[in-house]
C-alpha positions as CSV (number, residue, x, y, z in Angstrom):
1,M,0.0,0.0,0.0
2,S,1.5,3.4,-1.0
3,D,2.0,6.2,1.4
4,K,-0.8,8.8,1.8
5,K,0.2,12.1,0.4
6,I,-0.5,15.5,1.9
7,I,-0.9,19.1,0.8
8,I,1.9,21.5,1.8
9,A,0.7,25.1,1.8
10,I,3.5,27.8,1.9
11,D,2.4,31.4,2.3
12,G,4.3,34.5,3.1
13,F,5.5,37.9,2.0
14,S,7.0,38.7,-1.4
15,S,10.6,37.7,-2.0
16,T,10.9,35.4,1.0
17,G,12.0,32.6,-1.3
18,K,8.7,30.7,-1.2
19,S,8.9,29.5,-4.8
20,T,12.5,28.4,-4.6
21,V,12.0,26.3,-1.5
22,A,8.6,25.0,-2.7
23,K,10.1,23.8,-6.0
24,Q,13.0,22.1,-4.3
25,L,10.7,20.5,-1.7
26,A,8.3,19.2,-4.4
27,K,11.2,17.7,-6.4
28,T,12.7,16.0,-3.3
29,L,9.3,14.6,-2.1
30,G,8.1,13.6,-5.6
31,Y,5.2,16.0,-5.3
32,I,3.6,18.4,-7.8
33,Y,4.6,22.0,-7.4
34,V,2.1,24.8,-8.1
35,D,3.4,28.4,-8.2
36,T,0.2,30.4,-7.6
37,G,2.2,33.6,-7.8
38,A,3.1,32.8,-11.4
39,M,-0.7,32.5,-12.1
40,Y,-1.4,36.0,-10.8
41,R,1.7,37.3,-12.6
42,S,0.4,35.8,-15.8
43,V,-2.9,37.6,-15.5
44,T,-1.0,40.8,-14.8
45,L,1.2,40.3,-17.9
46,Y,-2.0,39.8,-20.0
47,A,-3.4,43.0,-18.6
48,M,-0.2,44.9,-19.4
49,R,0.1,43.6,-22.9
50,N,-3.5,44.5,-23.6
51,K,-3.1,48.0,-22.0
52,I,-5.6,47.2,-19.2
53,I,-3.1,48.3,-16.6
54,D,-0.1,50.6,-16.5
55,Q,1.5,53.2,-14.2
56,T,-1.4,55.7,-14.6
57,H,-4.6,53.6,-15.0
58,F,-6.2,50.2,-14.3
59,D,-9.4,49.3,-16.1
60,V,-10.7,46.7,-13.6
61,D,-14.0,46.1,-15.5
62,R,-12.1,45.3,-18.7
63,L,-9.9,42.9,-16.9
64,I,-12.8,41.1,-15.3
65,N,-14.5,40.8,-18.7
66,S,-11.3,39.5,-20.2
67,L,-11.0,36.6,-17.7
68,P,-12.6,34.0,-20.0
69,D,-9.9,34.7,-22.6
70,I,-7.0,34.1,-20.1
71,H,-5.9,30.5,-19.9
72,I,-3.1,29.4,-17.6
73,K,-1.4,26.1,-17.2
74,F,1.9,24.6,-16.1
75,E,4.2,22.5,-18.2
76,V,7.3,20.6,-17.1
77,N,10.6,21.8,-18.6
78,Q,12.2,18.6,-19.9
79,T,15.7,20.0,-19.1
80,T,15.2,21.3,-15.6
81,R,12.3,19.0,-14.7
82,L,10.6,22.1,-13.2
83,A,7.1,23.3,-14.0
84,E,6.9,26.5,-16.0
85,V,3.8,28.6,-16.6
86,L,2.0,29.0,-20.0
87,L,-0.3,31.9,-20.7
88,N,-2.6,31.1,-23.6
89,E,-0.1,28.4,-24.7
90,E,2.9,30.8,-24.6
91,N,5.7,30.1,-22.1
92,V,6.0,33.3,-20.1
93,E,8.1,32.0,-17.2
94,K,10.9,34.5,-17.6
95,E,8.8,37.5,-18.7
96,I,6.5,37.4,-15.6
97,R,9.5,37.7,-13.2
98,N,10.6,41.2,-14.2
99,L,10.1,44.2,-12.0
100,S,7.5,45.8,-14.3
101,V,5.1,42.9,-13.7
102,S,6.0,43.0,-9.9
103,R,4.9,46.6,-9.8
104,H,1.3,45.7,-10.8
105,V,0.7,42.2,-9.6
106,S,-0.6,43.0,-6.2
107,Q,-3.2,45.4,-7.7
108,V,-4.4,42.6,-10.0
109,A,-4.4,40.0,-7.2
110,A,-6.6,42.2,-5.1
111,I,-9.5,41.9,-7.6
112,S,-12.1,39.4,-6.2
113,E,-13.1,38.0,-9.6
114,V,-9.4,37.3,-10.5
115,R,-8.9,35.5,-7.1
116,K,-12.1,33.5,-7.5
117,K,-11.1,32.2,-11.0
118,L,-7.6,31.2,-9.9
119,V,-8.5,29.8,-6.5
120,E,-10.9,27.4,-8.3
121,Q,-8.1,26.3,-10.6
122,Q,-5.7,25.8,-7.7
123,Q,-8.2,23.7,-5.7
124,L,-8.6,21.4,-8.7
125,M,-4.8,21.1,-9.0
126,G,-4.7,19.9,-5.4
127,R,-7.7,17.6,-5.2
128,D,-5.5,14.4,-5.3
129,K,-3.0,15.8,-2.8
130,G,0.7,15.3,-3.2
131,V,1.1,19.0,-3.9
132,V,3.3,21.8,-2.7
133,M,1.6,25.1,-3.3
134,D,2.9,28.6,-2.5
135,G,1.3,32.0,-2.5
136,R,-0.5,34.5,-0.2
137,D,-3.7,32.7,0.7
138,I,-3.0,29.0,0.3
139,G,-3.4,28.1,4.0
140,T,-6.2,30.6,4.7
141,V,-8.4,30.3,1.6
142,V,-7.3,27.7,-1.0
143,F,-6.5,24.8,1.4
144,P,-7.4,25.8,4.9
145,D,-7.3,22.0,5.8
146,A,-3.8,21.4,4.4
147,E,-1.9,19.0,6.5
148,L,1.2,21.3,6.7
149,K,0.9,25.1,6.6
150,L,4.0,27.3,6.6
151,F,4.3,31.1,6.8
152,M,7.5,32.6,5.5
153,T,8.8,36.0,6.5
154,A,11.9,38.1,6.6
155,T,12.7,41.8,7.0
156,A,11.9,44.0,4.0
157,K,15.6,45.0,3.7
158,D,16.7,41.3,3.5
159,R,14.0,40.5,1.0
160,A,14.8,43.5,-1.2
161,E,18.5,42.6,-1.2
162,R,17.8,39.1,-2.3
163,R,15.4,40.1,-5.0
164,Y,17.8,42.8,-6.3
165,K,20.7,40.3,-6.6
166,E,18.4,37.9,-8.4
167,L,17.3,40.5,-10.9
168,I,20.8,41.8,-11.5
169,K,22.1,38.3,-12.0
170,R,19.4,37.7,-14.6
171,G,20.5,40.9,-16.5
172,D,17.6,43.2,-15.5
173,Q,18.4,46.9,-15.2
174,V,17.1,47.8,-11.7
175,T,18.2,49.8,-8.7
176,Y,18.1,48.5,-5.1
177,E,15.9,51.5,-4.1
178,D,13.3,50.6,-6.7
179,V,13.3,46.9,-5.6
180,L,12.9,47.9,-1.9
181,K,10.1,50.3,-2.7
182,N,8.3,47.6,-4.6
183,V,8.7,45.1,-1.7
184,V,7.3,47.6,0.8
185,N,4.4,48.6,-1.5
186,R,3.5,45.0,-2.2
187,D,3.5,44.2,1.5
188,H,1.0,47.0,2.1
189,I,-1.3,46.0,-0.7
190,D,-1.2,42.3,0.1
191,S,-1.8,42.8,3.8
192,T,-4.6,45.3,3.5
193,R,-6.7,44.1,0.6
194,K,-10.3,43.3,1.4
195,D,-10.3,39.9,-0.4
196,S,-8.1,37.3,1.2
197,P,-5.5,39.5,2.7
198,L,-2.0,38.1,3.4
199,K,-1.9,36.7,7.0
200,K,-0.6,33.8,8.9
201,A,-3.1,30.9,8.6
202,E,-4.4,29.2,11.8
203,G,-2.0,26.4,12.7
204,A,0.8,27.6,10.3
205,I,4.4,27.3,11.4
206,E,6.3,30.6,10.9
207,I,9.7,30.5,9.2
208,D,11.7,33.7,9.6
209,N,14.6,33.3,7.1
210,S,16.2,36.7,7.6
211,N,19.3,34.9,9.0
212,L,19.0,31.5,7.4
213,T,21.0,30.2,4.5
214,L,19.0,28.6,1.7
215,E,20.3,25.2,2.8
216,D,19.4,25.7,6.4
217,Q,15.9,26.9,5.4
218,F,15.3,23.9,3.1
219,N,16.5,21.4,5.6
220,Q,14.2,22.8,8.3
221,I,11.2,22.7,6.0
222,L,12.1,19.2,4.6
223,T,12.3,17.9,8.2
224,L,8.9,19.4,9.0
225,S,7.4,18.0,5.8
226,R,8.7,14.5,6.4
227,S,7.6,14.5,10.0
228,T,4.1,15.6,9.0
229,I,3.9,12.9,6.2
230,N,5.0,10.2,8.7
231,R,2.4,11.4,11.3
232,Y,-0.3,11.5,8.7
233,N,0.5,7.9,7.5
234,K,0.3,6.6,11.1
235,E,-3.2,7.9,11.7
């Protein structure tokens, strides 16, 4: 008889490394990884490309009316063996990670109709369990009954420094000040929006990685995950 699988929900502030650790964890456990942030970023990219949102305006009604035309799915990259996001059959994995998308994604994610559409998709992806899913509301809204819920945090300064180095390494032309401003602004929008604000889920274990190496963080989360899986299989 095969082991029972669980749902691992990882929430937290922007640039806390949720996606990095979730991908690594899913790969190690043989679970499916779902990057919900990539889904919201894909909707944002669609809105930007279609001039629905920019620095000066946001046509919310037009975005809502466009939702039936936005199709998002994940496809495994055969080289890296990691899931990458497709927007209307186009691989947009790299494009959605730039700072211009980051500037608008929290506004798009605050729209109730957008959240409803994506949450329904996310719940379908996790119906058979064996999933690691990261985002802002996985443990509070998408899977409140997840067997393991984590909440990742770090200081805004630490998160901005990590994000800045990541963008520079990728070749993006950004300043640290702009990245820090974006991190602080996203924190405010994510935490104060009316629909599914970012908050620590009931029963979630907080991971403050301000002073943790990537290896230390991963080992800590892997230990928690295996312990939870073992406990669940003994029940």
